[in-house]
Residue, then its C-alpha position, 0 to 999 in steps of 0.5 A: m261811470h265810464s270815465t272811472r273804468l277808463l282810468r282803471q284800464r290806464g293804470q293796468a296798461l301802465l303796470l303791464i308796460l312796467a312789467f315788460v320793461a323790467a323783464f327786458l332789462l333783466v334779459v339785457w343785464a344777463a346778456l351783458t354779464l355773459a358777454s363780459a365773462g366771455f371777454l375776460g375768458s378770452n383774455a385769459v386764454r390769450a395770456d395762457t397761449r402767449t405763456t405756452y409759446a414763450l415756454d416752447a420758444g425757450l425749449a427750442y432756444s435751449m436745443q439750439v444752444i446745445d447743438d451749437k456748443n461745438g463739442n464742448g463735451c459734457n460742460a453745460p452750455r451758457t444761456s442768456n435770457f431773451t425777450l418776446n415782444y407782444p402788443t400787450g407787453v414784453i415776456t422774458v424767457n429764462v432758460a437753465i441747462r444742467k448736465g444730466s446723469q449720462c455723459h459719454g464721448n458722443g453725447a450727453t443728457w441735459n436737464i432743462t428748466i424754463n421760466v417766463t415772467g408774469t406766470s408761475r408756470t415752468l417747463t422742464a425737459l430732458v434733452t438727449e444729445v447724440n453726435g451733435t444733434s439734440t432730441v427732446t426725451w420728455e417735457a412737462f409743464q407745471 
């Protein structure tokens, strides 16, 4: 009689240990799922930050090109693509400058459109040039 009772207790202990192991594995699975989502999220934030910096670099480049056109009147200056090298790859920045609606003797307005490879985001801006110095009037990310 004593041995039958002991066998039942061993079976109950095994069930209890299996329940604890199952609960522990469930907690570990949930933690790993959250950690992987965190890593994926940080990669997305990093890629978005690189894109934003590339668009801003394109705006700075366009302002420099406008300032360097050396009194070329209301003709839109020529631009060329440039690349930014990151450890994860190269980003190409495309800048387009078009003459705006106002053009007078001491300056002009310029419509700027900037695109970068690897994303559909663009930056559009209006740059006003007066006496050889350009200023951003407005800019918008899309």
